[in-house]
N, C-alpha and C positions, 0 to 999 in steps of 0.2 A: 504493500500500500504504499501511496506516496503523501507526503503531510506536506502543506503548503508552509507553514511555520512549527519548530519546533525550539524549547525553551531547557535549556539544561542549567543546570547550578554545580558549580565545582570547584573548589579546593581548600575548602574551611578544614573538614575531616583531615585529609592528607597533611595540609600544614599542620595541624595538632597531635600526628598519629606517625610519620615515618620519616624514614633518612629522605635527603634529597635526591636521591638516586632514584629511589624507593616511588615514590611521587612524580618523577619526571620519566619515569616509564609507562605507570600508571596512567598518568594523565596522558599523554601521547599517543599509547594506545586505544585508549577510552575515545579521542578525539577525532585518529585514523577508522577507526571502525562507523561513528556516526559519519563522516563524510560520508565514509564505501557505499552504507546502507542509506542514506539521505542526499546524491550528490544534486537532484533535486527540490530541496525540499531550503527556506531560508532558518538560519540554525541560528541563532540568540543561544551565546554563552556566554554565561552569568556570572560575573566572577565574584568573590567571596564577600558576604556583606559585614556591617560593623561585628564585630564582637569584642567583651567589655576585658577581657584577658589578652589581647592582640601588643601589648608591651612586651612579653615573658619572648621568651626564644627557647623552643621547643626541640628536639632531637632534629626538626629540620635544617636548624639553622640557619634561617631565612629571614628576615621581617616581616611579619606579617603585610603590613603596607605593598611590599612588593609584589605577592603574589599574583596580582591584577596586571601588572606588566610582564609576567613568567609566561600567565596563562595566555596570554594575550601574543606575545612572541610566538605559544608553539601553535598558535590559530592563523597564524601569516599566510599558509601555502594554503586553505581554504576557501576557496573563494565564497563560497555560498555562509562563512560562518561570518556572527557582527558583534562582536566584544560587546558588553554591558559590564563598566564598572558597578559591582556590587555595593561597595562601598556610597556609593551615590542613591540609593535606593530606600536605605532606611536612616532614621534618626539615628547621631551617635550619644542615646542617653539610656543608661538602662532602666527607665519604664516605659518602654517600646519592647521588652524582653519579659515573656513569662518567667524564665530563669533568671531573671538582670543580667543576661551574661551574653547570647546564643540566641535562641530562637525565639523568634517576634511575636509580642502576644493579640489581640484582635488590633487594637490599635498600631502593634507595628506593621502588623500585614496590612492593612487598610493604604496606609503610607506607601509601603513597598507595592503594592499591585498601582498604585496608581502612577509610581514614577517608573514600574516596568512598564505600564501600558504607554505610556508617553517618550518614553526609549523606542519601544518598537515601532509604535506609529513613528515617529522621525526617522526609522531606519529602515523604513519598509518599502518606502517611495525608491 
């Protein structure tokens, strides 16, 4: 089946839990498979949204704010991919997250959806 649009969010779990080598391998393989199976779809790749613990440096040894640029670079060879900066989708305030650090609550998701909709609309033309 061919889909007009596909959205995928990627990166926050790998940033938190694995080495850079594992992240790079997982991400590149995922994106390649996504591309091979959906060459005729517009694919929106959403990089990680804000998280309250973004100032720590986990095993991946990469500052959180660099994840957008790394994933964007991995996507550069796929003509039907549009990367959306997840850091711009939600407020960087704990009260927009149900667990106060990572998972948006209803208010957080309402802002997320509106901002994502606007990004998709802007980049669908």
